[in-house]
N, C-alpha and C positions, 0 to 999 in steps of 0.2 A: 191660162192665169201667170198675169208675169208676176216673178219673184223678185223682190228689190230683195239685196244680199248687203246686208250689215256690213259697216267694217269693224276689225273687229281692236278692239278698245287699246287702246296703246298701255305699253307697261309701263309705266315712271322708273322703274328702275333699269331695260333698255335706253331711257333715255339718259340718263345719267350716267349709264357704263358709257355711250356713244359724244357726252359733254364731254368725260376725261379721258377718251380715245383718240378724241380731235386736238382736247388740248392740250397732251403732252408730245399730239405731232408734230407740233409747231417748235424752233429755236428754241431756246431756253436763255435768256440775257442772262449774267448773272455782273452788277455791278461791284466793284468795287471802290469803298470807301476807310479802305484801311492808309490812302492819306490824307482824310476828312479831318482828323486827332491830331492835334498836337502831340507830343509828348510830353508825360507830366514832366517837371521842373525838377531839379536838383542837381546833386554832385555824387559822380559815379567816380572808377578813377581805378590802380592797382596797389597793394603797398606790399614793397620787399624788402628784403635784408639788403647785407653791404654786399653778400654775396650775389644776389641776384633772385636769390628762392621765396617762393611766396611766404608772406607772416600772415598765419591762420594764427587765429587766436587777439590778432592786437583790433586796437579797434580806434577810429578816423572820429574826434568830437570837434564841433562847431560851436562857436560861442558867435554871439550876437555884436562883441563888443569886448573891450580890452580892460573892463576894470578887475576883471580877477585875477590876470597876466595869466591868460591862457590854464586856471589852475582851480579845482574844484569840480560841481557838478557841469556840465555841458547844457545849454539848451537842444543840443540834439549830439545823439550819439547811432553810431552804423557800427556793429565786428563786423570783420573781415575775412569771408569763405577759405577753405582752404585751400580754391586756388587763387587767392590773394588781391581779389575783388571784394564792391564795397559802393555800396549806393547810400550816399543822405536824402533821405524823404524832405527836400525844403522845399517856399516860397520864393522868390524871387527875393532878390536881396544882398545883403553882402553879409560874408560871413565869416571871421579869423579859423583855420584849421591848425589842427596840429593830429597827427598820429602818436601811438603808444601804443607800447607791448609791458606788459606786467608778467614777470615769470611766475609770479604768486598766484596770478588767475585771476586777482581780484578787479574790478573796475575802479579802485579810487583808491587814495593815497597820495603821501609822494613820492616824489621816484625814488628808487635804490637799486646798489651796487646790480649788475644782469640785465636792468632794464632799458629800454631801446625807447627812439621815439624820434619824430622827425616834423617843419614844415615845411609848405609846400615853396614854390619858388618864391614865390610875390603871396601876401594880405593887407586885405583881406581878398577873401575871395570870390566874386562876382556873379552872382546867376541872377539870367534871364530869365522873363514872361514864355514857356512854354520851350524851353531851353536844359539841355544837360547840361553842366560843364565836365570837363574831365580835368580829375589833379591825383596822380602821381607822387608815392609817400616810398625815398629811399632812406630804414630806419637809420638814427646811430646811435652808438652805445652810452648809454648818460653814465658820466662820472661825476658833475655837480651840474650841481639843481640850478646855478646861474643862466647856463646853457640853455633853458628854458624862455628866458627873456626874449621878448620883441627884437627883431635886430639881427637873431643868427637865423642863419637863409642854409637849409642842409641839399640845396640845390641847383643851380642857373649855371650861368652863361661868362659871367661876367667877375674877374675876379683872380685871388693870387693864391699857390702851391707852394709849399717849402717841407724840411726836416727843422724837427723841435729835436734837440740832441743836450745830452748836459755834458758834463765839462771833459767827458772821458771819449767821448764823441757816440753815443749809448742812444738810443732812441730810448724820448719820455711818453710812454704811455699815460694818458689822464692830461696831458701838459692840452694849454689851449691858445689861438690866436687870439687878439684883441685889436681892434683897427681904430685910430682917430682920425678926423677931417686935416689934423696939425698936429707936431709936434709938442704938444704937450699932455704926458702924460698922465695927470694925472687929475682930469676929469672922469666925467664915466666918458667908456670910450660906445663909441657907435655901431658898431660891427663887433661879433663877435663869432669863431670857429667851432663848430663840434670837437669836441677833446681830439684825438689822435691816437690812435691804436698802434697796435705791437712792435710796428713798422717805423715809429714816428708823424709820419707825412702826415703833412695839417691844408685844407682845403677849407678856402676863405671865400663866401663868395658873398659881394654889392650891391647894391640896389643902384647905383650912381655910378658912372665915370667921373673921372678928379688925380686929384692926390690924396693916398694913404699913406697914413704914419704905424709902421705894425711892433707891438711889444709882443711875449709870450708870458706862459707864466703858468701854477702850479692851485693856487687858491686861488678859489671860487668865487672869494668876497670881496669887497673893502682896500683900502693902497694896502698895496708891497708892506711885508712885514720882515722884520730882519730874519736871516736863514732860510725865508721863499726861493725858490727857484724860478728864477726871473733872465729874461734877457730883451735886446731891441734889435732890431734888424741895422739899426743903424743907430750913431752920438746924432741926437739935432737931425735936421735936415736931412741925413746919409741915412737915416732907418724912413726915409717913405719911398714911393713908389708913384707910377700915375697907374691907371687901371685903364685897360683898352679894351672896348667895348667887344664883345663876344671871342674874348680871349681869359683863359687862364691865367697868370701869368707866374712864371715859374722866379724866387728871390732868391735860392737859394736854402741856408741851414744856417739857424737861428742856434743859437748857443744860452743854456741858461744854464748860472752861475748861481746862488748863493746870494739873494740882495742885502747890500749895503745901503742903509739908508743915511 
């Protein structure tokens, strides 16, 4: 008698196991797409004080235009971290930046004694699509609200340096330099330095090369008044110097004495 042996049914779980086993035996290929996405645009950098320490607690503000003269509520802002780094999440475009540190802890209000601020080497800052722009700041002490005006640079590679002293050869903390394109000192200055510190040394950065005529003063606004400490690098054209691109020229000492109209 012929016996026909039936094949046992195939266990579906066995087939599933074998398929996984076969699949896992194949080399695993991982495609790297990390470079497929462009970084989000924005502005990043570091904010330090004039001793090179991280300026934790300061803020970087971005304005779309200069109608507010970099004052009042900003269009964008970023708080600086403990390491001094910040990131402004902005789209492509042009932005006018300022960094501020208010010792009161407030995020608004006029600058006060003990606060600090800084502008970038050049305003406006341009952000391109898919790129992050790097901008660092070195904070300077605030002595006068005037120093927030456009035309004040806190960093750069072209300009002047020197000393501001009184008639007794003592430094004048809080004094600052103003610069004109010619020897007409009655008009609005084209560039202004940050106020000097305890050593009386100033650094004035300018955006263009050419002739600059320098004056020094202590009062922040308007024309010089009687009794204000005021000084010129020299009389007429003797008070003017040429800038050299990429160099900070030492012009020596400017003495400030009570102004006589």
